[in-house]
N, C-alpha and C positions, 0 to 999 in steps of 0.2 A: 629528521627533515631538517635541512637548512633553514636559517632562521627568516632569510628573505623568501624562501618557499612558503615557510609558516605565514608570515606577514601577507603575501598575495593570494593564497588560496584558502587557507583554515577559517579565515573570517566568515564566510559564507556558511561552514559547518558549524561554527561557534554560533553565529546567528540564530541558525535554526535549531541547535539544542537550547538556546536561551529562550526562544518563544515557545518550542515544543515542550520543554520541562515547565515553564512557568504557567503555560496554558493550564496544566494540570491542575494548578493549586488557584487559579481564578475562575475556572470553568461553572464555580456553583453561583456565579451570579454576582461576584465582587467587581466586575465590569460588565457594563450592560450594551444590550443592543448591537449596533454595526460594529463598535469597536471590539466588542468580543468575539465577532465574527471573523474580522479582520486579525485578530491576534491569533486566532485559531488556523487561519490560512497561512499565517506567516512562517510557521514551523516547516512546513513541507514547500511552501513558497520558496524559502532560502535553499532548500535541497535543488529545486528547480533551477536557480540562479547558479548554485553549485555544480551541476550537471552540463549546463550551459556554456559555463566557464572552463571547466576541466575536461568534458568529454571530447570524444574525438570521433569525425565523420560522421556518417549516418545514424550509427548507432549511439553515440553521444547526443546527437539531436532528438532521437527517439525517446531516450531515458530522461532528457529535459523536458519533453511533451508528456511524458508520462507523469511526472512530479508537477508539472504544472497544472494538468487537469486535475490532479488530485487536490492541490491547494485550492482550485477554483470550487471544486465540488465540497471541500470543508467549509468554505463561505456559504455557498449556497444552500447546505443542507439546515444552516440555521433559519432558513425562511422557507424553504420547500424540500420536503423529504424526497419527494419523485423526482424533481428535476436535479436534486443533487445525485442521488442514484444514477440518473440517466448519465450524467457527467463521468461518474465513476465508471460506469461500464464503458464507455468511449474510452477512458484511459486504459483500461483492461485490454481493450482490443487492440490498442496501440502497443502494449506490453508485450501480448501475445504474438504481435508480429515480429517484435525484438527478440523474443526469446526462439520462435519457431526458426527464424533465419541466423539462428546462432545455437543449433541443436548439437549437444555431445556426441561425437564421432562413433564412440563404441559404448553406450550407456549398458550398465550390467543390469542384470535381472531384478535385482532389488530396487535399483532407482527406477526401472521401468516399472516395477509394481507399486513403488509410492506414488509415481505419478498418476499410475492408472487410478489408485484409490483417492486421490485428490481429485481427480476428473469425476468419478462416480459418486463418492460418499459426500461431497459438498452440497450438491444440489438434493440429495436423498436426505442427508441431514436437516437443510434447510426447510425443507417439504413437509418433514416430520414435525419440526419445531413450529412451524407456522401455520399448520393445519388445524383448524378451519376457518381462519381469518378470511377475510375477504380477499385480501391480495395474495394469498399464500402461492398462488400460481406463478404470479409475478415475482414473489421472493426467489422462487425456487429456478425461474428462468434467470434470474440475476445472478444467483449462486452457481448457475452452470458456467457462466462467463468467468466468473472468479475462480471457481474450480479448474477450468482450463487454463486461466492464466498461472495459478499455482502449478499445475502438472506440467505447464511449458517452461515455466521457471526452474523447476525441479530437474528436469531433464536437459536443460540448455547446458553451454559451455561456461556459463558463469558459475562462481563459486557456490554450491549447495548449502553450505554452512552459513552463507551469509546471503546471497539472493534467495537461494530456495527457502530457507528458514524465514527469511522476511515476508516471502508470498505466504507462507503456511500461517504466520503470525496474522497477515491481513485477513486469511480465511477465517481465522478463530475469532478476531474482532468482530467480524460481520455475523458470524454464529451467534456471538453474545448478545449482538444487538436484535437479531430476529428474537433471541430467547427473551429478551426485555420485552419487544413489544408484545409478545405473544403471552406474556405473565407468566413465564415459566422462570423468571430470575427477578428478582427485585431491582429496581432502578438504582438504588444506592451500591448495589454490588457491581451492576453492569457499568455505571460511571467510573468506577474505580478500575475496571478491567479496560474498557474498550479503548480508551486513548492511548493507555501505554501500549498495547498491544499493537494497535495502528501505527502510531508514530515510530515506534522501535522497528516495526516491518518496514516501513517506508526509508528510515534511515539505513537499514542494512541493504535494503535494494539499491538506492541511489549510490552508497558509498561502493558496494559490492561491484555494480557495473562499471562505475567510472574509474575506480581503481585499477579494475581488469583492462579496461580500454588502453589505459595508462601505460600499462606493462606492456601492452601490444601482444596479449595472450589471446585475443580473440580475432 
């Protein structure tokens, strides 16, 4: 990439990486309260800025909205688990629209099978993990939206090994959260897994979609 392009466009990704990676080392309480929530949201927030700046057309706007809602949800989750989850669900619905309007022309049987597995097994696993918690049905309904998002991403025309894998990482991060809340996984282990899976997934999704749009492949 030419130096001028690096100066013009990469700072958003570099800032995202700076906040996203550093958050992992401060999330145990070294920075408190609202500052920690804002630090957390900045990682994906700068992905939203990157997508808005580098994306093209309607699809560029949609992926920017997906990332912006994800960043907002990251902040709100520090204060309300249910409201943060609702914002994430809204972002997933926007992502589903993006992926469904960019479907792969001729998906293979294995691609369709993987998409179906994500669609079916994500809510099934979420229900099995969280049952009999009071909100296990709500968790399964949310997981249905997440699974639909991941299935749509995997069968879209965006690169599977970036956008598709990123969506799968998002699914796994949510399943780890459910396992933590249900007591099937220690909080310490979950804390080590959730953020890298989640942030890594968002980074792959944002860069995969934007760079594909920039190349004019979609």
